[in-house]
N, C-alpha and C positions, 0 to 999 in steps of 0.2 A: 456579423458573426453565422457561422453556420452550425447545422445540427449536430454532428459530431463535437465541437467544441463546447457548443450546449450543454449537452450531456455530461462534459466532463466538469465544468461549471457547476452543473447541479450537483454532483457529487460533494463538492466541496462545500457548497452554500447548504445542503442538509446534515453535515456532520453536528451541528450544535443539537439536533433533533435527537440524533442516537445518543450523544451523551446526557441531554436531558431525560431522555426515557431509562436510562441505569438509574437515575436519581428518585424515579417516580415509583408507586407503589404499582407495578405494573409485572404480569408474568414476564420473564426472561424470553419468550416467544417473541414478544414484541419486538424489543431492540434488536432482536436477532433477525428478525425478517426484516427490518428498516435497514438494517446493516448489510444482508443479503440482498435486497434491492439496488442499494447505493452499490456494491461492488458488482452486480450485474452490468451496471453502467460502464462499468471499466470495460466490459467485452462488447457492449452495444456502441459505444463511441468508436471503437477501432471498427467495427463492422460497417457501421455507418461511412467512416471516413474511407473505406476501402472501398465499399460497393457504390458510393455516390461522388468518388475523386473528391471527397471534401478533407483530404490530408493536408496538414500545413506543418511549417516547422514550429510556430507556436502550440498546435496541438501535440506534436512529439514532445515538446518541453512539458506543458501543462499537465497532459495526462500522467506521467510517472509523480509529479509533485501532487496531482489531486491524491493518488493512492497512498501516497506517503503522508497527508495530511489526515485523510480517512483513517488508516490504520494505525498512526501513532498517536492521533487523537482518542481514540477507544482504548489503547494498550494503556496510556497514560491514566484514563479514567478507570481500566481495571485494575492497575497499580494502585492506584488511590483507594480503591475497595479491598485491597490485597487478595485480589483474585487470579493476579499475576505477578511474578517477582520483579521487584525494581531493577535488578541488575541485567536480566534479559530486555528490559524496555530501554534501560539507556544503551546496552550493547547494541540493539538495533536503532535507536536515534543516532549514535556516533557512526554506525554503518550508512545510514541514510544520507547524512550530513557529510561525509566524506563523498561518498559517491556524486551527491548532487555539486559539491566542489569540484570534483572532477570532471565532471559534464560542461560545468560552465568553464573549466581553463581548458577544455578542449572546444568547445563553441566560440570562445574569445581567439584561440590559436588558429583554428581550422575553419572556423564558420560553419561548423556542422554540429548536427544534434547527437549524442551518442546513444544508439537504439539500445533496447532492453535486450539483453541476450536472452536464450532459451531457459537458461538456469534460474535468471532473476523472473521470468515469467512464470515459472514453477512453485519459484519462493513466495510470488505475490499469491497464486492461486491456493497454494498450502497455507500461507498467514491469513488469507481472508476466512479459509475453512476452519482454520483454528479459532479464529476470532468469534466467527458464528457459534461455533460449538460452546467456547466459552459465555457467550453473551445468553445462550439457551439457561447457562446457570444450573444444570441437574448435575450434582455431585456425583451420582453414580454411573453417569454416560463413561464406557471406557475409554481410552487411549486419548482423552482430550489432551491431558497435558502432553504426553510425546508426541502428540500432532503439531502442539504448538512448538515445543524445542524442536521438533524437525524442522518448521519454517524458522527458527533462529540458527541452527546450524546452515541453513540452506541460504540465509541472508549473508551470513558471514563469507562463507565459500563463494557465493557470487560477488560479492563486495571485493574480495580479492582477485576475482577474474575480472572484473573490471579495470584493477590497477594493475595487473599484469596485461592484459591486452591495450593498456593505455599509457604504459610506463615512459613513453620518449615524450609525453605530456610532463613528467615528475622532473626530466632535466633541467 
């Protein structure tokens, strides 16, 4: 295992820590900072993979999966706490499962991993920002819900983009 892949796996292994912090009597800044650090590993693993030639097909597959596990786990916990609407988390879950299924179909058919689109990368960045702000749990913080719903819209649009760009796999 290389360093880039290790950072990706670290992101997944520390998801329970963020979830646990949501249920402990700690200031919102604590889970928000842990989430931010884990989110930064998304950028860092890509940087390490490119700079040191550690990019692998497994890494290309696991990196977006690690993002999904981190983001969806925290969003489910926030939905349980009634801090985000369940329907929005379900929409994101359906989108992620559909895109993951499409990625698997393309991998099986072509033997290639579907790279994240620019719009999907923006979606991930906006999603992680929104979750960080939600985790802070500062009700008077402006635009938090708007940023979160922007991430939902970006998720749906980028999901549709994946299906448009890979529609030959659906035949």
